PAVOFI-539111 format. One record per residue (C-alpha): residue number from 1; chain; x negated, y, z. Coordinates in steps of 0.02 Angstrom, whole numbers, padded with zeros to 5 digits, always signed. Example, Ala and Ser with C-alpha at 12.3 -4.5 7.8 and 13.67 -1.06 7.14 Angstrom:
% residues 2
[1 'A' [-00615 -00225 +00390]]
[2 'A' [-00684 -00053 +00357]]
END
This chain:
% residues 121
[1 'A' [+00334 +00892 -00867]]
[2 'A' [+00331 +00702 -00869]]
[3 'A' [+00178 +00713 -00981]]
[4 'A' [+00086 +00797 -00837]]
[5 'A' [+00092 +00630 -00745]]
[6 'A' [+00006 +00530 -00882]]
[7 'A' [-00152 +00451 -00815]]
[8 'A' [-00074 +00424 -00643]]
[9 'A' [-00002 +00262 -00577]]
[10 'A' [+00166 +00341 -00537]]
[11 'A' [+00189 +00426 -00704]]
[12 'A' [+00093 +00319 -00825]]
[13 'A' [-00009 +00162 -00820]]
[14 'A' [+00075 +00085 -00666]]
[15 'A' [+00255 +00088 -00725]]
[16 'A' [+00259 -00093 -00784]]
[17 'A' [+00183 -00151 -00621]]
[18 'A' [+00306 -00049 -00517]]
[19 'A' [+00453 -00122 -00614]]
[20 'A' [+00384 -00300 -00601]]
[21 'A' [+00376 -00286 -00411]]
[22 'A' [+00539 -00187 -00394]]
[23 'A' [+00450 -00036 -00318]]
[24 'A' [+00408 -00138 -00163]]
[25 'A' [+00241 -00161 -00075]]
[26 'A' [+00188 -00343 -00092]]
[27 'A' [+00100 -00338 +00077]]
[28 'A' [+00226 -00262 +00198]]
[29 'A' [+00387 -00248 +00098]]
[30 'A' [+00392 -00058 +00101]]
[31 'A' [+00536 -00003 -00011]]
[32 'A' [+00486 +00133 -00134]]
[33 'A' [+00651 +00158 -00222]]
[34 'A' [+00691 +00323 -00134]]
[35 'A' [+00595 +00474 -00198]]
[36 'A' [+00489 +00512 -00043]]
[37 'A' [+00451 +00327 -00023]]
[38 'A' [+00410 +00308 -00208]]
[39 'A' [+00279 +00444 -00186]]
[40 'A' [+00191 +00330 -00060]]
[41 'A' [+00166 +00187 -00183]]
[42 'A' [+00005 +00145 -00271]]
[43 'A' [-00067 +00009 -00381]]
[44 'A' [-00183 -00116 -00297]]
[45 'A' [-00307 -00227 -00386]]
[46 'A' [-00291 -00397 -00303]]
[47 'A' [-00473 -00433 -00341]]
[48 'A' [-00555 -00261 -00330]]
[49 'A' [-00640 -00196 -00486]]
[50 'A' [-00799 -00180 -00382]]
[51 'A' [-00793 -00369 -00360]]
[52 'A' [-00761 -00411 -00542]]
[53 'A' [-00574 -00380 -00544]]
[54 'A' [-00494 -00313 -00702]]
[55 'A' [-00347 -00203 -00749]]
[56 'A' [-00258 -00357 -00815]]
[57 'A' [-00075 -00357 -00759]]
[58 'A' [-00102 -00521 -00664]]
[59 'A' [-00228 -00429 -00555]]
[60 'A' [-00114 -00281 -00516]]
[61 'A' [+00019 -00268 -00381]]
[62 'A' [+00115 -00130 -00295]]
[63 'A' [+00053 -00075 -00124]]
[64 'A' [+00106 +00066 -00011]]
[65 'A' [-00036 +00185 +00025]]
[66 'A' [-00054 +00117 +00203]]
[67 'A' [-00076 -00063 +00146]]
[68 'A' [-00190 -00011 +00004]]
[69 'A' [-00299 +00079 +00131]]
[70 'A' [-00297 -00068 +00253]]
[71 'A' [-00355 -00190 +00118]]
[72 'A' [-00474 -00074 +00026]]
[73 'A' [-00637 -00132 +00103]]
[74 'A' [-00604 -00319 +00102]]
[75 'A' [-00725 -00429 +00007]]
[76 'A' [-00692 -00596 -00077]]
[77 'A' [-00797 -00734 -00149]]
[78 'A' [-00789 -00773 -00334]]
[79 'A' [-00711 -00942 -00292]]
[80 'A' [-00559 -00866 -00206]]
[81 'A' [-00402 -00872 -00310]]
[82 'A' [-00269 -00738 -00332]]
[83 'A' [-00161 -00833 -00208]]
[84 'A' [-00304 -00844 -00080]]
[85 'A' [-00338 -00658 -00092]]
[86 'A' [-00154 -00609 -00077]]
[87 'A' [-00138 -00721 +00076]]
[88 'A' [-00291 -00644 +00158]]
[89 'A' [-00233 -00468 +00119]]
[90 'A' [-00059 -00503 +00189]]
[91 'A' [-00135 -00576 +00347]]
[92 'A' [-00247 -00424 +00371]]
[93 'A' [-00101 -00305 +00343]]
[94 'A' [+00006 -00398 +00470]]
[95 'A' [-00133 -00394 +00600]]
[96 'A' [-00176 -00211 +00572]]
[97 'A' [+00007 -00159 +00574]]
[98 'A' [+00027 -00248 +00741]]
[99 'A' [-00125 -00158 +00811]]
[100 'A' [-00070 +00011 +00742]]
[101 'A' [+00104 -00016 +00815]]
[102 'A' [+00030 -00053 +00986]]
[103 'A' [-00074 +00105 +00975]]
[104 'A' [+00076 +00208 +00920]]
[105 'A' [+00186 +00132 +01055]]
[106 'A' [+00060 +00161 +01194]]
[107 'A' [-00023 +00324 +01144]]
[108 'A' [+00081 +00418 +01017]]
[109 'A' [+00264 +00385 +01056]]
[110 'A' [+00256 +00428 +01242]]
[111 'A' [+00172 +00594 +01206]]
[112 'A' [+00289 +00636 +01064]]
[113 'A' [+00445 +00592 +01161]]
[114 'A' [+00391 +00697 +01310]]
[115 'A' [+00342 +00848 +01205]]
[116 'A' [+00470 +00988 +01205]]
[117 'A' [+00547 +01032 +01039]]
[118 'A' [+00475 +01188 +00959]]
[119 'A' [+00575 +01346 +00977]]
[120 'A' [+00656 +01404 +00818]]
[121 'A' [+00629 +01589 +00784]]
END
């Protein structure tokens, strides 16, 4: 069964990266050590392959799927260092998380909390 996961980040090529970062998102600190959380982890290329990034271990980090999505369309100049890119990605994640939280707090939570529980049949 484990062989069925070869070729995926969770079951194959990402294992060293996950271990190196202790199954934790480098952008938001999401803890992926519990099974359902672990399923939400992915490998992020610090410098995207589309911008000349490689699969070298120094260019790979652990990201939760939310942070990977938030940072996926960012672009970087060739002069920007690994540290510069990580800083920019972390800043973007923090800003977007704040905006998403405000949206959730104002539009989602009030509706959810007021909604009656479904009847169990």
